[in-house]
C-alpha positions in Angstrom: -49.5 216.7 27.5 -49.4 213.0 28.5 -46.1 211.3 27.8 -46.4 208.4 25.3 -44.5 205.2 25.3 -45.0 204.5 21.6 -44.1 206.4 18.4 -46.6 207.7 15.8 -45.6 204.9 13.5 -46.3 202.2 16.1 -49.7 203.8 16.9 -50.5 203.9 13.1 -49.6 200.2 12.7 -51.7 199.4 15.8 -54.7 201.3 14.4 -54.5 199.5 11.1 -54.4 196.1 12.8 -57.3 197.1 15.1 -59.3 198.2 12.0 -58.5 194.9 10.2 -59.6 192.9 13.2 -62.9 194.9 13.4 -63.7 194.1 9.7 -62.9 190.4 10.1 -65.3 190.2 13.1 -68.0 192.1 11.1 -67.6 189.6 8.2 -67.5 186.6 10.5 -64.0 185.6 9.5 -63.0 185.9 13.2 -65.6 184.9 15.7 -66.6 187.8 17.9 -66.2 185.9 21.1 -62.7 184.7 20.1 -61.7 188.3 19.5 -63.1 189.4 22.8 -61.4 186.5 24.7 -58.0 187.5 23.1 -58.5 191.1 24.1 -59.5 190.1 27.6 -56.2 188.2 28.0 -54.3 191.4 27.2 -56.2 193.2 30.0 -56.4 190.4 32.5 -54.0 187.4 32.3 -55.8 184.1 32.9 -56.4 183.1 36.5 -56.5 179.4 35.7 -54.5 177.1 33.4 -55.6 173.6 32.4 -52.9 171.0 31.7 -54.4 168.3 29.5 -53.8 164.6 30.4 -52.0 163.9 27.1 -49.8 167.0 27.2 -46.1 166.3 27.1 -43.0 168.4 27.8 -42.2 168.3 24.1 -45.7 169.7 23.3 -45.3 172.5 25.9 -41.9 173.6 24.6 -42.8 173.3 20.9 -46.0 175.3 21.5 -44.0 177.9 23.4 -41.4 178.2 20.7 -44.1 178.6 18.1 -45.8 181.4 20.0 -42.6 183.1 21.0 -41.2 183.0 17.4 -44.4 184.7 16.1 -43.9 187.4 18.8 -40.1 187.7 18.2 -39.3 186.4 21.7 -35.8 184.8 21.7 -35.1 181.6 23.6 -32.0 182.4 25.6 -31.3 179.0 27.2 -30.5 175.5 26.1 -33.7 173.8 25.2 -32.7 170.5 26.8 -32.3 172.2 30.2 -35.8 173.6 30.0 -37.2 170.3 28.8 -35.7 168.6 31.9 -37.4 171.1 34.2 -40.8 171.0 32.4 -40.7 167.1 32.3 -40.4 166.8 36.0 -43.0 169.5 37.0 -45.5 168.4 34.4 -46.2 165.2 36.4 -47.3 167.4 39.3 -50.1 169.1 37.3 -50.9 166.7 34.4 -54.6 166.4 33.8 -55.4 169.2 36.3 -56.7 172.7 36.2 -54.5 175.1 38.3 -55.3 178.4 39.9 -52.7 181.0 39.0 -51.2 183.2 41.7 -49.8 186.5 40.4 -48.2 188.6 43.1 -46.1 191.8 43.1 -44.2 192.7 46.3 -44.1 196.4 47.1 -40.3 196.1 47.5 -37.4 194.3 46.0 -37.4 190.7 47.2 -35.3 187.6 47.3 -36.2 184.0 46.4 -36.9 183.0 50.1 -39.5 185.8 50.3 -41.3 184.4 47.2 -41.2 180.9 48.5 -42.5 181.8 51.9 -45.3 183.9 50.3 -46.5 181.2 47.9 -46.2 178.5 50.6 -48.5 180.5 52.9 -51.0 180.7 50.1 -50.6 177.0 49.4 -49.2 177.6 45.9 -46.0 176.4 44.3 -43.9 177.5 41.4 -44.1 175.0 38.4 -42.0 175.2 35.3 -44.5 173.3 33.1 -47.5 175.3 34.2 -45.6 178.6 33.9 -44.6 177.8 30.3 -48.2 177.1 29.5 -49.4 180.2 31.3 -46.8 182.5 29.7 -47.6 181.1 26.3 -51.3 181.9 26.7 -51.0 185.2 28.6 -47.8 186.8 27.1 -47.9 189.1 30.2 -46.2 192.5 30.2 -43.2 193.2 32.5 -41.1 190.7 34.4 -42.3 187.5 35.9 -40.7 184.4 37.4 -41.9 181.0 38.7 -39.7 179.4 41.5 -40.6 175.9 42.6 -40.2 175.2 46.4 -37.9 172.3 45.8 -34.3 173.1 44.5 -34.2 169.7 42.8 -36.8 171.0 40.4 -34.5 173.8 39.2 -31.7 173.6 36.6 -28.3 173.4 38.3 -25.1 174.2 36.4 -21.5 173.1 37.2 -21.0 176.3 39.3 -23.7 175.2 41.7 -26.1 177.9 40.6 -29.8 177.2 40.5 -31.9 178.6 37.6 -35.6 179.2 37.3 -37.6 180.4 34.2 -38.2 184.1 33.8 -40.3 185.9 31.2 -40.0 189.6 30.2 -42.0 191.7 27.8 -42.0 195.5 27.4 -42.7 197.2 24.1 -40.4 195.5 21.5 -38.1 193.9 24.1 -39.1 190.3 25.0 -37.2 187.3 26.4 -37.7 184.0 28.1 -34.7 182.5 29.8 -33.4 180.8 32.9 -32.0 183.0 35.6 -30.0 182.3 38.8 -32.4 182.4 41.8 -29.8 184.0 44.0 -30.6 187.2 42.1 -32.4 190.0 44.0 -35.7 190.4 42.3 -36.9 194.0 41.6 -40.3 195.0 43.0 -41.8 195.0 39.5 -41.0 191.3 39.0 -44.2 189.3 39.5 -44.1 186.0 41.3 -46.2 183.4 39.4 -47.3 180.2 41.2 -49.9 177.5 40.8 -52.3 175.3 42.8 -54.2 172.4 41.3 -57.9 172.5 42.0 
């Protein structure tokens, strides 16, 4: 018998929501293509993200908070710190469409490994683009985006540098800033961006 990661109650709740969505599509309340697009994002996170010319750091954070609150994802950092990071990185991608690099190492890794890998591919971590991408994709597992330039990371009084990390697995979800001196587990995806 195959081991299950969810309870009968969770499966029942999922089946009811699935049936509700089906009936809404049949009645035209939810457009079929919109439902298909939403399901596709669950199976395959978006490979591009577009940062509109009028987007502001306030817009990005407000939208992320709204999406995270609906998904019961706690903010575990000071909002002003994230705003400062997003504000700076937004100028690098404003008005651009960016390709998204999603990479998993086959071993535990450190920040220098991630930076070397994304540099070789001509990608870079970007806090603003990462917030937009996470908000749209809500990917499962661990992911982090680490800009190549330390000045684009939050620095506390203890001289630690922090990058944004997202985690989602079952009922456990979090978005926070984490010290880049950490050793990243192999299951942590490196997320980086390249304007096209």
